[in-house]
Phi, psi and omega in degrees: 000132180244122179289137179230167186296332179295317178294321178300315178299319180295320179296316179298316180297322180294313179299315178302312182297316183291314184298313187274351175263345182300317179303324179286322181289323182265350183055042178285160182285334182266148176091158179288139182229157173286135178268132178281137182284178182303319184284349181256326181247001181085165181156206187235130176245127181225143171243119185250145173255153180244125178278079188296333182295334180284342175293326178294315178300317179296320179295321178295325176293325177294320177298316179298319179297321178295319177299316180299316180294318181295317180296319181292320182293326184255015178055041177265127183270118177232160182215153175067032179294122184216140178241115177261194183289340182220358185213145170251128180232151174193168179247131175268120186278337180234108183296343178295340180271001185298320181297315180297319180292320179296325177296323177295316184293336178295337180271349180269104186286152174075020181238154173242121183251126177241128181233133180211113178058035179088353177268125182250139176228124184240125175233166177263146178290153179304322179296317180294324179296312180296320179297320180293323179295317177296318180297324180297319179291314180298319180292324178297319178299311181295319180295315179298318179297317179297319180296316182291325177297317179287334177293333176101012179282140181274127173051054174289148176257122176229111186219151179283137177235117181067219185267315187227033179235153182229128175266127178234125176235126184239094177292148174090358176280111188246333184249161178297325180293316178297320179297315181296319181295317179295317180297318180294321180295320181291313189277348184293127180291326180055043181266107181265132178223138172254119189232144179280136175281134177282093185294331183293329185239005185302325182291340182262012188303324182284347180266340185275147170262170182299319182295317180294320178297320179297325178298332177270002184078025182243173171215150182260125180238148179269158178283139183292326183267329180232088186305336181283342179275131181249152178233139177254113184236159176293135185296322180275116182292155176291315174202166182228185187293351178294341180263009180279135178250335181200154176212125182226153177283132175228188181222140179274188183296339178264012179065027175267140182297138174227170176243117178264125182241156180232139180258158176285180186298320179295314179297320179297321180294314179297317181296316180295316180296319181294313182293330180295323182263003183239027179299133182092350178258173183253150177240125180266127174265110189248130178231119181053043174080009178235142182274119180267332174196155178220070184289154175279134180278116182266335181198172177298133181254109178261177177090342175066042179230156180205181184218138174249117180246150181187182181274068184261151161274168179298320180295318179295318178296320179295317179296321179294319178297320177300314181298319180291318180295321183284349176102151179283150175286134178295329180222145179295154176243157180219155183280125176257326182205138177224134179218125178261135176250114183288153179298331179291322177294321177297320179295320177298320179296319179296315180298315180295319181292317178295323177298316178296318181295312183291315181294318178296316180294319180297317179296321178296316180300313181298316180300312183297321181293314184285330185269326184244004176066223181294333175298324176292323177297318178298317178298318179297319178299318179297321180292319179298313178299321178303315180296320177297319180295318179301311182296321179295315180296318179296323179294315181295327180277351184066031184289158179258129179263122179241176177302314175300327177296318177294324175297323177297323179293315179300315178298321182294327178304314178296320180292321180294319178292326180303320178298318179292325178297316179300315180298312182298321180293323177293322178295317179300318180301317180295317181295320179295331180277001178086013179288140177304150187305310183300317181289322180297319179292316180298314180291328178300315178291321181296314182290327182281340187302314184297315180296319181293315180297314179301315181296313183292318180297318179299316181290325178293322176297317178297320178295324178298316179296318178298321182290319183291317187257351182273170175263191189311304184294319179294321177300318180299318177298315182295319182295309183296320181292316181292322176299317179297320179296318179294319179294325181292333176298324179283312187283316185283322185266310183276308187295310183295324176297320178297324178293319177300316179296326179297323182255016187301316182300318181292320179296316181291330184285311184271341177050032178272080186289337176294319179291315187279321187236003177068025181286137182278343176220156185287155176287154179292000000 
């Protein structure tokens, strides 16, 4: 027996496959492992809708807030600033400031400004509205994904469905408490606003209706801790969560969890300027439309930092900090469909899948051994090594194994053996034609190569398309199948040929083609 580079490559591939697949097979704590998908370990499946029209309303409020800051900074007198669902309106009290104000609006993209006799009306262009709606969905996907990553869930699936829907799959959610916590983290808008309290009318808050409050440029918000307590705040916020740079859990003097937040330089400047001129007045810290605190401003607050206190547990405060750090949702989301997959169902799926895998693999092994003799054994060895390589690659990539992924592995067993069948039949043809053994094996691999390459390349292209355009489960199928096809190029073409070369002298010496290749009649 002569060792050759093909056998060396096969040995290296075998060692690689065994070492890096062992953590997944033994489920040890150390080493990279394959993550089981939702359908195998159980979890939560949700289809969410995005209220994209509310992103437009939120954007108009931001525009109004920008107008308010610009007017204040440049001593421009305006009155009746109001942001509705589709329009921002206000009155310019001194027409001499119109040129300065018009210059500002030229820098605000995607808006249409109409001015008549000092009355201004600002709307968004249809193109800007559609762009914002698409952005709201894309931003929601990214925000939800960031929140779930910080939450600590392994391999969550967050994907766009249609125009304004989001598919979320969370493997490993097993208890009702975990499910509720994940749902709250996903759906929380986490919209932070710092708003001025209307001190002139605050005492009448319980007498005012929403429409009357809106007429004064105010809005009525409930207290987060005492829902019966109402607060009257200015509708246009001083600043919002877009200027937030960090949020961390802290503790107050009574050791109760709080959320400490930090603003960027622009937010810190706005915050400092507002508090400097509002000493003795109150500032409402509003989160998702509820007032968490409304402290009296005693002096200018510099540094751009603040605190949100409430009746939180440590876990709730941590989840809120995660939501704030990952950014507020541009538009609210709502539940359209929810389906829980229990761990027992996942265990049944694993048993059924393993039964299919083992029985299918066992039948293939028996067929190859009885029909092709020792050539079949070599082919079976190549397939086993192939499976180890697939599992090792998936472990290193941190890939998720789903039911379609296991189906891809079962399908690949047949495809991997198919390559060996083509090679063995070409070798048999040469031997029956009286070609010398060494040459028959070489020509068998040479003639089979084109068919194997064409087949594998075509299937890898199909898997690439499935991965690019498919969702989670389809991606899993595409990944496992394409990995298997690449691994089979090494094991079926390079590795098995190296084994034949290793035993070539013995094959040529005994010429027992029935034993080696399962031939029913001797070669000429």
